[in-house]
C-alpha positions in Angstrom: 128.4 88.5 113.7 128.0 91.6 115.7 124.6 93.3 116.0 125.8 96.4 114.1 126.2 94.2 111.0 122.6 92.9 111.4 121.3 96.5 111.8 123.1 97.5 108.6 121.7 94.5 106.8 118.1 95.3 107.9 118.5 99.0 107.1 119.5 98.1 103.5 116.6 95.6 103.1 114.2 98.3 104.3 115.9 100.6 101.8 115.4 98.2 99.0 111.7 98.0 99.7 111.4 101.7 100.1 113.0 102.3 96.7 110.6 99.9 95.0 107.7 101.4 96.9 104.2 100.2 97.4 103.3 102.4 94.3 105.6 100.3 92.1 103.0 97.5 91.6 103.3 96.7 87.9 100.1 97.6 86.3 100.8 97.2 82.6 98.3 94.5 82.2 95.4 96.6 83.3 96.7 99.9 82.0 97.2 98.8 78.4 100.4 97.9 76.5 103.2 100.3 77.0 105.1 99.3 73.8 108.2 101.0 72.7 106.9 104.5 72.3 108.7 107.3 70.7 109.9 109.7 73.3 109.4 112.6 71.0 106.7 114.9 72.1 103.0 115.1 71.2 102.7 118.8 71.4 99.5 120.3 70.2 97.5 117.1 70.4 94.1 117.7 72.0 93.3 115.3 74.9 89.8 114.2 75.1 90.2 112.9 78.7 92.8 112.5 81.5 92.9 108.8 80.6 93.9 109.5 77.0 96.6 111.9 78.2 98.0 109.4 80.7 98.1 106.6 78.1 100.2 108.8 75.9 102.4 109.7 78.9 102.8 106.0 79.8 103.9 105.1 76.2 106.4 108.0 76.0 108.0 107.5 79.4 108.3 103.7 79.0 109.8 104.2 75.6 112.4 106.7 76.8 114.2 103.7 78.5 116.2 105.8 81.1 116.3 109.0 83.1 118.1 110.9 85.8 116.1 110.6 89.1 116.0 112.6 92.3 113.7 111.5 95.1 112.9 111.8 98.8 111.1 109.1 100.8 109.7 109.1 104.3 108.5 106.0 106.2 106.9 107.2 109.4 109.4 107.6 112.2 111.5 104.8 110.8 113.3 106.6 108.1 113.6 109.6 105.7 116.0 109.6 102.9 117.0 111.2 99.7 118.5 109.7 96.6 119.9 110.7 93.2 121.4 109.0 90.2 120.5 107.4 86.9 118.0 104.5 86.2 117.1 102.5 83.2 114.1 100.2 82.8 114.1 98.6 79.3 115.0 95.2 80.9 114.0 95.4 84.5 115.5 98.2 86.7 119.2 98.9 86.4 121.1 101.9 87.6 123.3 103.7 90.1 122.1 105.8 93.0 123.6 107.6 96.0 121.3 107.4 99.0 121.5 109.6 102.1 119.5 109.0 105.3 118.2 112.3 106.5 116.1 111.4 109.6 114.3 108.7 111.6 115.7 105.8 113.7 117.5 104.2 110.7 119.4 107.4 110.1 120.5 107.5 113.7 121.6 103.9 113.5 123.6 104.6 110.3 125.3 107.6 111.9 126.3 105.6 114.9 128.1 103.2 112.7 129.9 106.0 110.9 127.9 106.7 107.7 124.6 108.2 106.7 125.0 107.6 102.9 125.6 104.7 100.7 126.0 103.7 97.0 123.3 101.4 95.5 123.5 99.5 92.3 120.6 97.8 90.5 120.9 94.9 88.0 118.3 92.8 86.4 118.6 90.0 89.0 119.8 91.7 92.2 120.4 94.9 94.1 123.8 95.7 95.7 124.5 98.1 98.6 127.9 99.4 99.6 127.7 99.2 103.4 131.0 101.0 104.0 134.2 100.3 105.9 132.6 99.5 109.3 130.6 96.7 107.7 133.7 95.4 105.8 135.6 95.2 109.1 133.1 92.7 110.3 132.6 90.9 107.0 136.1 89.8 106.0 136.9 93.0 104.2 133.7 92.9 102.0 132.0 96.2 101.5 129.0 95.2 99.4 125.8 93.2 100.1 124.0 91.4 97.3 120.2 91.0 97.5 119.1 88.6 94.8 115.4 89.1 93.9 114.7 85.4 94.0 116.1 85.3 97.5 114.0 88.3 98.6 110.9 86.5 97.2 111.8 83.4 99.2 112.6 85.1 102.4 110.0 87.8 102.3 106.9 85.8 101.6 104.2 87.7 99.6 105.8 91.1 100.1 109.1 89.7 99.0 107.5 88.2 95.8 105.9 91.6 95.2 109.2 93.3 95.6 110.8 90.9 93.1 107.9 91.6 90.6 108.3 95.4 91.1 112.1 95.4 90.5 111.9 93.2 87.4 108.8 94.7 85.7 108.7 98.3 86.8 109.6 101.6 85.3 109.7 105.1 86.9 106.2 105.9 85.6 104.5 103.2 87.6 102.6 106.1 89.2 101.1 106.8 85.7 100.1 103.2 85.4 98.7 103.2 88.9 96.3 106.0 88.0 95.3 104.3 84.8 94.6 101.1 86.6 92.7 102.7 89.4 90.1 104.3 87.2 90.1 107.3 89.6 92.0 110.1 88.0 91.3 113.8 87.4 93.2 116.7 85.8 94.1 119.2 88.5 95.6 121.9 86.2 98.6 123.4 84.4 101.7 124.0 86.6 105.4 124.6 86.3 107.9 122.0 87.5 111.5 123.0 87.6 111.0 125.5 84.8 108.9 123.1 82.6 105.2 123.5 81.8 103.4 120.4 83.0 99.9 119.1 83.6 99.0 117.9 87.0 96.9 114.7 87.5 95.7 113.1 90.7 93.8 110.1 92.0 93.4 107.6 94.8 94.4 103.9 94.4 93.1 100.9 96.2 96.5 99.2 96.8 95.3 95.6 97.5 92.8 95.6 94.6 95.4 97.1 92.2 98.0 94.5 93.0 95.4 91.7 92.6 94.4 93.0 89.1 97.7 94.0 87.7 100.8 92.3 89.1 102.5 89.2 87.7 102.2 87.3 91.0 100.6 83.9 91.5 97.3 83.5 93.4 99.2 82.1 96.4 101.7 85.0 96.4 98.9 87.5 96.1 97.1 85.9 99.1 100.2 86.1 101.2 100.9 89.7 100.1 97.3 90.8 100.9 97.7 89.4 104.4 100.9 91.4 104.9 99.3 94.6 103.5 96.4 94.1 106.0 98.8 93.6 108.9 100.6 96.8 107.8 97.3 98.7 107.7 97.7 99.7 104.0 94.4 100.4 102.3 94.7 103.2 99.8 97.3 105.5 98.3 97.1 109.1 97.0 99.0 109.6 93.7 99.9 112.9 92.0 101.8 113.2 88.8 103.0 115.9 86.5 103.5 115.3 82.7 105.3 117.8 80.5 104.5 118.9 77.0 106.5 116.0 75.5 104.3 113.5 77.4 107.1 112.6 79.8 106.7 112.2 83.5 108.6 115.0 85.3 107.3 114.6 88.9 105.5 112.0 91.0 104.2 112.2 94.5 102.7 109.3 96.4 101.3 109.1 100.0 99.8 106.2 101.9 99.2 105.2 105.5 100.5 102.0 107.2 100.4 100.7 110.7 103.9 102.0 111.2 103.1 105.5 110.0 102.7 107.4 106.8 104.8 106.5 103.8 105.4 109.2 101.2 107.7 109.8 98.3 108.4 112.6 95.8 110.5 112.0 92.7 111.7 114.2 89.8 112.7 112.8 86.4 114.9 114.5 83.8 117.5 113.9 81.1 115.6 111.1 79.5 117.7 108.8 77.5 120.8 109.2 79.7 123.4 106.5 79.5 123.3 103.9 82.3 126.0 101.3 82.8 125.6 99.7 86.2 127.8 96.6 86.8 128.0 94.2 89.7 130.8 94.9 92.3 133.7 92.5 92.5 132.7 89.1 93.9 135.6 89.2 96.4 134.2 92.4 97.8 130.6 91.2 98.1 128.7 89.3 100.7 125.3 87.7 100.0 122.5 88.7 102.3 121.0 85.2 102.4 124.2 83.9 103.9 124.3 86.7 106.5 120.7 86.0 107.5 121.4 82.2 107.6 124.2 82.9 110.1 121.6 84.9 112.2 119.1 82.0 112.2 116.5 83.9 110.1 114.2 81.7 108.1 112.2 82.2 104.9 108.9 84.0 105.3 109.7 85.4 108.8 108.8 89.0 107.7 112.0 90.5 109.2 113.9 90.0 106.0 111.4 91.9 103.8 111.1 95.0 106.0 114.0 95.0 108.4 111.6 96.0 111.2 109.9 92.7 112.1 106.5 94.3 111.6 105.5 92.4 108.5 105.0 95.6 106.6 105.7 95.4 102.9 107.0 98.9 102.8 
């Protein structure tokens, strides 16, 4: 296969990791049970502490099941992108997003191949990326690549296992759970987010310690993941969230440093309870990423498949 196909494969793998994000470590075990909370508000309830407020926000947001999402993500000089669409999380992450690359070397690569945007679909067992006509011309007419989470875990080592865990156990309010699990959270104040009154909370998370205490990974996977976090230079992450008067997350901002540069993201959530009906693309129009990588001679645990950059970074 031509090198342009490989570049688009690695771009999409990096995108998958970016969308899950280092901040998506599932922390429900340490943050308390989320349950199936009523998404109705808790207006007028006095909060005795930021922790109490965040527990209520966690329950309400998890129980809402779905939302419309707009986000921007930057990964050093490698990539900046924006995305928008609908996501659901009652049974792993499902949804449809449109992603546009706005800067960085990956955006330049995408533009050279004829497209700086793509459609992404999430199902409970896999992620699908529509790579466009240029890719299809090299892949027997197939436009979509399928990334099975089991395959990502196999090929990506510890960071691949972490990604699988994130995609199958996360919800948009992982930033809320991060702050709860960190034990380092403060109330910043009352602010307005897109016309809604919201309370701003902030804290700093020890990424490696959080993953060890709160993910669903095995001891071996955690050990592998920690090594890759260390190689990437990831130590801590700053988290800011905004919760509205109905105890629903309306904005989240995360920022952390890696060996490849600063990784930051900003996400807005609205229209909670929106209908989400993501379906897998036709099999005849889909190529599996593990088959493409096998043709390129890539082997499980090489690191390249989890990041697309060969740096071993999990983000």
